[in-house]
N, C-alpha and C positions, 0 to 999 in steps of 0.2 A: 646397408641402410642404417645410418646412425641417428636418424630422426624419424619418428613415427607420429603421424597425425591421427588422433583418436577422437571420436564423437560419442559422448554419453547420451543415450536416448532411452525413453521408457515412459510408462504411464505415470501420471501424477501419483504421489505417495508410494512409489516403488522404492524410494531410498536413493534415487539417482544423485540428487544434489548432496546428500549426506556422504555417499561414496566419493563423489567428486572432491568434497572438502577434506575427507580423510586422506585421500591420495595426494592432493596438491597443497593443502593448507590454505586454500583460497578463502578469503573472508566473505562468504556469501550467506545470507540468512537461510537457515534450514527450517522451513515451515512444514506443516503436516496437513495442508489442505490444497485442493486443486487450484492450479493457476498461479502458484506463488512465484515460479520462475518465469518471468515474462521476457526479460532481456537476456541477451547472449552473455555467457560467462566463459572465461578462458583461464587455464592454469597450465603450469609447466612443472615437470619433475624429471629427474634422471634416474634410470634404473639400469643397473649393470653398465653396458656401454652404449645405451640408447637414450637419447633425449626425447621425452614424450611431450607433445603439445596437445592438450585436451580441451575440447569445447563442450560445455554443458548445454545441451539443447533444451528448449521448453518442453515440459511434460505434455504428452498428447496421447490420445487413445487410438488414433489411426493415421494413415498417410493420405487420406482424402481431405482436401483443403476445405473442411467445414469451418474451422476456426483459425484465428491468427496464429495460435501455437502450432497447429498442424501444418500450416503453410510455411511458417518459418523453419520448422524442423526439416521439412522436405526440401526446401530450397537450399539450405546449408548442405545437405547430403548431395544434391544434384550439382550444385554450382562449385562446391569446394572439393568434392570427391575425397573424403578422408580415407586414410589407409585402412581403417577398421572402425566399425560401429560397435560399441559395447552396449548391448541392449540389456538394461537393468530391469529385472522383473521381481515382483513379490512372489517368492516361491510358495507361499501359502495360498495363492490365488492364481495358479498357473493357467487354468483354462481361460480365464479372462485376459490375463496379461500376454499370453502367447498369440492372441489375435493380432497384436501389433508386430510381434516377431514374424508371423507368417507374411505380413505385408512387406517387411524388410526383405525377406527371402524372395518374394515375388519381384521386388524391384531389383534384386540381385546384388545388393550391397555386401561387401565383405563383413561378416558378422561374427561376434562372440556373444554368447548368452551368459549373463551373470545372474545366477539364482541368489537373490538377496534374502535376508531374514531366515537363513538356514537354522538359526537358533530356535525360531518359532516353529519351523518344520519339525525339528526334533522334539520340541516340547509337546506338540500335538500328536506325536506318534506317527507322523507321515514318513514315508521312505521314497526317495527319488533315485532312480537308476540313471545317473548322469551320463554314463557311457552310452546306454541305449538311446537316451534322449538326444545326445549329440549325433548318433548315427541316423536317427530318424529325421532330424532337422538338417543335417549336413553342415554343421558348424560346431566349433568348440563350446563346451559348457563348463562353467566353473561356479562352485558354490561359495558364497561370501556372506559375511555379516558386516554391513557397512558401518554400523555404530561402533563396533569394537575393533574393526580392522582385520577380523578373521578372514583368511583366504586372500589377503592382499598380495602376498608374494606370488602365489600361483596365478592370480588374475593378471598381474603385470607380465609374468613370464609367458603365459599363454597368449596375451595380447600382442606382445612383440613377435612371437613366432608366427601367429596368424597374419599379422600385418606384413611381415617379410615374405610370407608365402604367397601373398596376393599377386596374381598374374593376369594380364590381359584385361578385357572389358568385363562389365557386369553380366553374369549369367543368372537369370532369374529362375526361381522354383516354378515348375510347370505343374500346377494342380489341375485336376479335372473338376469342372463346374457343372457337369451333367450334360445329357444329350441335347438339351435346348440351348445351352450357352456355348459349349465347346466348338461346334461348327462355325458359328458366327464369330467367335473369338479368333479362330484360326484364319478365317477369311479377312477380318479386319487387320490382323497382324501382317498377313502377306501383303495387303495393299499398302499399309503404312511402311513396311520394309522396302517395297519396290519403289515407292516415291521418296524414301529417305526423310520422311516427315519427322522433324525434331530428333533426328538420329544421333546428333552429337550430345544430346542430353539424356534421353530416355530409351530403354529397350523397347522394341516394337510391340512385343506381346503385352508388356506392362502398360504401354500407351493405349493399346486397344482395350485393355481392361478398364482403364480410367474413362474411356469413351462410353463404355457400357454402364459404368457406375455414375455417369453424368457429372464428372468432376468439372466444376465451373472454370477453374484456372486452366486446365488442359484444353477445354473446349475453346476458351478465348485465345490461347496460344496457337491452337490449330487454325483458327480463323485468320489470325494475323499472318501465319506462315504460308498456308495454302488454303485459301477460302473455298475453292472449288472442291478439293479432296475432302476437306473437313465437312462440308455440307453433305457430300455423298456418304461419309461415315456416319454422320448423325441421322441421315435417313434410314440407313441400315439398322441403327440402334433403335430408332422409333418403331420400325417393323418388328424387331425382336421384343420390344416392350409390349406392343399390342398382342403378339403371339403369347407371351407369358401371362398376360392378364386374362386372355381368353381361355387358355388351356390349364393354367395353374393358379389363377386368381392371385397372382403376386407379381412383384417387380423383379427385373433381372438382378438388381443390386442385392435384394433380399436373398435370392437364390445363391449368389456368390458368397454372401456372408454365411449361409447355412453350410455350404461345402467347406468353407474355411474352418468353421467350428467342428464339422465332421472330421476333418483331418486332425485337428487338435485332440478331439475326444478319443479317436482311435490311437493316437500316439500316447496319450496319457494312460490309456488302459494297459499299455505295455510297459510303462515306465514309472507310474505313480501307484503306491500301495497305501491304502487307508488303514487306520487301526480298527480293531474289532468293534469298539464302541464308537460308532459314528454319530450317534444321536445326542451325545453330550454337548452342552453349551460351553464354548471357550470363555475365557475371562472377559474378553471384550463384550461378548453377547450378554453376559451377566451384568456387567456394569451398565450397558446400554438399556437394560430393562428398567433401570432406575433413572439414569441421567436423561434419557429421551422419552420417559413416560409422559403421556399426554398432559397430566396434571402436575406431577412432581417435577418433571423436567424443566418447564418454564419457571416454576417457583425456585428451584435450586439455582437456575441460571441467574435470576435476579438477586438471590441471596449471595451468590458468589461475587457478583458485581459490586454489591454493597460492601462485602467483606474486603474486597480488593482496595476500595477507596479508604476504608477505615484503617487498614494496615498501612497504606501509603502515608496518611496524615499522621498516624501515631509514631511510626518509625522515622519519618522524615522531618519532624518538627525541629528537633535539636540541631541536626546538621544544617538545616536551612537558617536557623537563627545564628549559628556560628559563621556562616558565609556572609550574612547581612552585617554582622559585627566586623568581619574582616574587611569588607569593601568600605564600610564606614571608617575604619582605621586608616585604610589606604587614602581615602578622600581627605581625612584630616591631615595626613602626612604631606600630601601635595599642597594643601592650603598653607601649611607651615613653611614649606620650602619655597614656594613661588609667590611673588607679589600679586596683589589683585590686578586683574586685567583679563583680556580676552583669552590668553593662553591658559591661565588658571581655570577660567570658566569653561573652556573647551574640555580640558582634562577632567575636571571634577563633575561639571553638570552634563557635558555632552557624552563623555566616555565612561567614567567610573559609575556615575549614578544611572546612566542609560544602560550600558551593557551589563554592569554589575547587577542591576535589578533583574535582568533576564537570567544571568548565571546563578543567581541566588536560589533558583528553583531546581537546580540540577539534582540535589538529593532526592526530591520527590519524583522527578522524572526517571531517575535510575530505578527506584523501587517499583514504580508503575510499569516501566518497560520490562523489568525482570519478571514480574508476575504475568504480564501479557505474553511474554516469550514462553513461559511455562505452559500456559493454556494452549498456545499454538503448537508447540512441539510435542505436547502430550497427546494431541489428537482431539482435544475438546472443542476447539473452534469449529471443526467440521460438523460437530453435533449441533452447535449453535445455528449454523446455516441450515441444517436439516430441520430443526425445530421451527425455524422462522419461515420456511418455504411457503406453507399455507397462508401465513399472514401476508407475506409479500405478494402472493398471487391475488389476494383479495384487493390489494391496492394497485394492481396493474403492473407489478414488477415481476421479476423472475427469481427463482431460488438462487441462481448464480449471482444476483445482485447483492447478496449478503456479503460476499467476499470484498467487493469494492467498498462497501460501507464500513466493514471492519478495518480494512487497510487504511481507510481515510480517517479512522479514529473512532469507530463505533463502540469500542470498549475503552476509549480514551487513549490518546497518545500516538495516533498514526499520522498520516500525511495525505492530503487530498490529491497530490500529484500522482503518486503510484496508484492511489485508489481509483482515480479517473482512468488511468491507463489499464487497470485490471478489468475495466468494463469491456475490453476487447474480447473477452471470452464469451460474451453474450452474442448469440447468433442472430437474434431479432434486432434490426436497426432501431425499432421503436423502443424496445425495452432497454437497449444499450443507451439511447439518448436520454430516456427518463432517468436511468441510473447515473449518467454523467452529470445531469443537472441537479440531482438531489444529494449525491455523495458529499459535496462540500459542506453540507449542513452538519456533518459529524464533528465532534469536539477534538480536532486534531491537536498534535503536540504544540503547535504554535499558539493555539487559543488557551491552552490549559494554564499557563502562567497568569493570564488575565483573570481567569476564574479563581485561581488560588489566591491572587492578590486581594480581590474583592471579598471572597469568602472569608479570608483571614481578617479583613478589616471590619466586616459587619455581621458575619455569621460564624464567629470562631467556635461557638459551642455546638454548631450543627454542621461542621464541615463535610463529613462523609455523606450525610443526608442530602445536602445541597448539591454536591458533586454527582451523586446518584440521580437526583431529579433532573439535573442538566443533561445527563446522558439520555435519560428516558425522553426528555423534551426533544432532543435532537432527532431521535428515531421517530417519534410521533410526527414531528413537523415534516421530516423527509418523506414519510409514507403518505401523509395528507397531501403534500404538494405533488407527489408522484401520482396519486389518484386524480387530482385536479388536472394535471397535464395529460394523463392518459385518457381522460374523459373529454378533453377539449382539443388541445393542439397536437397531441401525439396519440391518436386513436389507433386501435388495432388489436388483434387477438393475442392472447398469451401463448407462449410455447412451453412444452413439457420440460420438466427439470429432472435430471438424473445425476446423482452425485455418489461417488464412492466414499464410504466412511472408513478411514484408516484404522488399524488396531490401536488401542491405547498403549502408550509407551512411556517409560520414565525418560524424560529428556536428559541428554548428556550435559554435564557441567560445562564442557567446552562449547556446546551449541548454545546454551543459555547465555554464557558470558559473551560470545561473539555477537549474538543477536542484540543483547542489551547494549553492548558497547557501540555497535554500529548505529543504533538509533540515538543513543546519548551523544555520540561523537558528532552525528549530523546536527543535533541541536546546538552543541558547543561550537561547531564549525560555523554555523549560521551566525551565532553571537559574535564570533571573531571576524566575520567577513561581511555578510549582508547587513546584519543588524548594526555593526560598527559603522559601515558606510552610510546607512540611512540615518543613524543617530547623529553623525557629524553633519549631514545635510540638514536634518531637522534642527539641530542646534544652531546652525547658521541662519536658518529661516526664523528661529526664535530669538536671535540676537541682533540681527540687522534688519532694517536700518536702526542705528542707535538713536537715543533721544537727542534732540537738538540742543544747542548750547544754552538757549534760554531756559529750557526745562531743567537741565543739569544745574544751572546757576541757581534756580529757584530752590532746588533740594539742598544745595550747599548753603544757601541763605538760611534755610530752616535749621540746619545743623549749627550754623554760627549763632543763631538766636538762642537755641537750646543751651549751647555752651556758655553764652553770656548770662543767661537768666538762671541757670542751675549750676550749683557747685558739683564737684566730683562726687557722685553718689549712684546708688543702684537705680534710682528714678531717672537720672540723666542717661544712664546706659540703656534703659528700657525705651526712653524717648528716642534716642539716636537709632536704636535697632528698629523701631517702628518706622522711622524715616527711611532707613535702608530698605526695609521690606516694601514700603510704598514706592520707592524708586525702582526696585526690581520688578514690581508688578507693572508699573507704568512702562518700563522698558520692554517687557514681554508683550504687553498689549500694543505697543507701538511697532513691533516687529512685523514682518510679512506674515508669519504664521499666526501671530496674535490677532492681526486685523482680519484674517480669513476666519479664524475661530469666532471672533466677535460678530462678524457678518452673518454667520450661520446661527448664532445663538438665539435670535428671536424665534426661529423655527425649532431648533433642537431643544430648547428649554421645555417644550411640551413632553419630551421624553426624559427630562431630567439631566440633559447633557449641558455642562457649562462650557465656556469657550476653550478651557484647557483640554477637556475631554474631546471636544471637536478636533483639535489638532492631532491628538493621539489616534483617533479613529480614522482620520484622513490618511495618516501615515500607515495605518494598518492595511489599507488597500494594496500597498506595495508588498508588505510582509506582515502577517499578524504578530510576529515576534516583537516588532518594534512598538507595539501599543504600550507595553509596560515600560520600555526604555524611554519612550517619548513622554509618558506621564512622569517618570523619574526626572527627566530633564526639565520639564515644564514646572514641576514643583520645586526643583532645585533652584531654578531661576526666579521663582515667584515669591509670594509674600510669606510663606511659612518659614519659620526660623529653622534653618538647617541644623544649627548647633543643638537645638533642643529636640529635634525629631531624628531618631536613630534609624528609621526606615521609611520607605515609601508608604507602607501601611499606616504609620502614625501620621504622616503628612496628609494623607487623604482623610483620615478620621478627623483631623483638625479643621478641614475645609467645610464651612457651613453649607456649601452647595451639595455636599454628599450626604446621603442617608440610605437606609435599607431599600427604599423604593427606587432610588436612583441606581443603586448597585445592581438590583435585579434587572432593571431596564437595560443597563449597559451589558450585563451578562447575556441577556437574550439577544440584544443587537449584535454583539460580537459573535455569538453562536451562529447567527443566520445571515448576516449581511454579506456584501460582495466577497467572492473568493479572492485570494491574493493574486498578484499579477502572474506569477509562474503558473498557478492553477488555471487561470484564464487562458494563457497561451496553450497549455496542454488540452484544455477543453476545446479550443478552436481547432487544434490539430486533429483531435479525435472526432469532431463533428463539423463545426464551421464557426467563423467569426460572428455570424449572425446570432447563433445560439449562445456564444460566449458573452456577447453584449447583452443578450436577454438575461442571462444569469446575473450579470453585473447590476442591471437596473431592477429586475424583478426582485432579486434577493434583498437588495438594499431597501426597496420600497416596502416589502413585506416585513422586514426586520424593524424598520422605523415605525410602521403602523402598530405592530405588536408591542414595541418598546413604549410607545405613547400610552397604549392601553394599560400595560403593566404599571407604569409610573403613576398615571392618574388614579388608577384603582388603589395602588399601594399607598398613596398619600392619604387616602380616606380610611384605609384599614390598618396601616402599620403605625 
């Protein structure tokens, strides 16, 4: 066998994805909180004479299909039949992590147990007898340190040997589950084997075990394959459940779990040795006493968030100014090379001013993403979820909703698309729907350039504070809307929340750089593809139809009159420039986009939005990134003198329609209004088109009402 197919599986935070990246070099984000690996990832490498194809399965706690991750992991194993499953475990938490290992053995998959974080095991004074553990489990055991690559050679050698030794079908581990379960399990197994029910996919005994545990997917498959037999099996399980409730006051699945843990406990008594001082707190516990303290924890979290924004603006100011100067220089060069006309206008106003306005924020984006990556990979983000659990439950959400919020940009800089998809981890359909509808309120990476633009224009002396308040407003509005929805349209009880807190770790430089680059590149890639395409379309809408011949002739007549009445002087140049600006403004108002923006202005002016802003906000429904590029194009085509205005910030400052009240209203509107088109599609896929349309209309109406309130109040106070 020159090719081996391996599947990496394990609990969230076991280091599975870190090990996957270490071995394959795959560029996948390495997070430190549950549910980060939602999609399937694959990688390849060659070791000795063997080509290894590795799939990184979603992190899961069991093989019972309670969540999307557990279902995906199980289906890949059953349908693709990898040559070997590498079960990556946190060796400092073996009792908890071996529960999944036992389920792999029950299924009968060819298994290798990778004991990760062996450096922490040694630091804590623990000793693991790997040979005796391998004998007890009946599979190879290898110790590794995924972050440093320790044990890499032995792991690959053992994996290839184990994969090549695999023979025949799957033979599951046959545990005893006690006198109440075992006879029924044996009876069900025999009946399933005799009928050949799903025999091509699952071992009969494992299938019987899933019937007893009430696995929804297995029950549905059984009904589809042999409804008569499946009903008989379910009746037998119902009788067993009644018997267990009467005699033991518990459910069969709880008994099965107890016997699994009993097997694990007995095995670890033989293989795991603890140090003499077992009562001492480890470093993680000591740090958590401060960072998750009831009072100090939330205050430190808010302080950390404010500090992050302060550092971002302080370090990113000069690189951002340099990029603005560079794009201005490029625009001047194009104007000098090309004659006036549509081509020059497209390149300068449509592309350079549009896309360049978005790319100008890359330095700030890099710094912000780098700090967020540090918080994620260090393990602190999981503590944020833990601290916010009680708050979320008060507003009808689940503790697991924190992760979709954070991924969507809850600490600024995420994306609502993976955030909405991350809501799959919620088991309650109502809590999942409420999370999907409110996660897009977060300040995603696409909204941040809009905020940075307006903050720089009108609140330059308070930039960290305003950005901090924007983030708090996003969370507050998401929670309030969630409470409203859970009290009206999406009623139902909350479900309990259990989350594993990973140990604190110093992130690796490689992991930080990969994570930061992935997010930054996604931002740049959008600027070069989606934003470029939409910018060109919007430039077209803001350029055509052109002014009629009569209007153009009227402006030419004004220029002729000025030239005849005034000698060559600075006053003449100013007068001619004023005519040019008036013509540009008239042309923009005459265009398709200008007409639509003006049509909405009688209503939008209540929120302080002029017709140019209306054009940008309409484009933002397609992608929030184009709001800045559209404003850049609109002001480049409009009345502000481009030669005197070095940046879009200065152009907006010169517009009399803009002030601090209007800026706050636009910031609030952009924060809350309709999700972008891609997010709406994902929302429809995860719920329905009805709820996606609800989000489009409800969010926009709510955002406009609040923007009107802020603008009208601001006019009186600011």
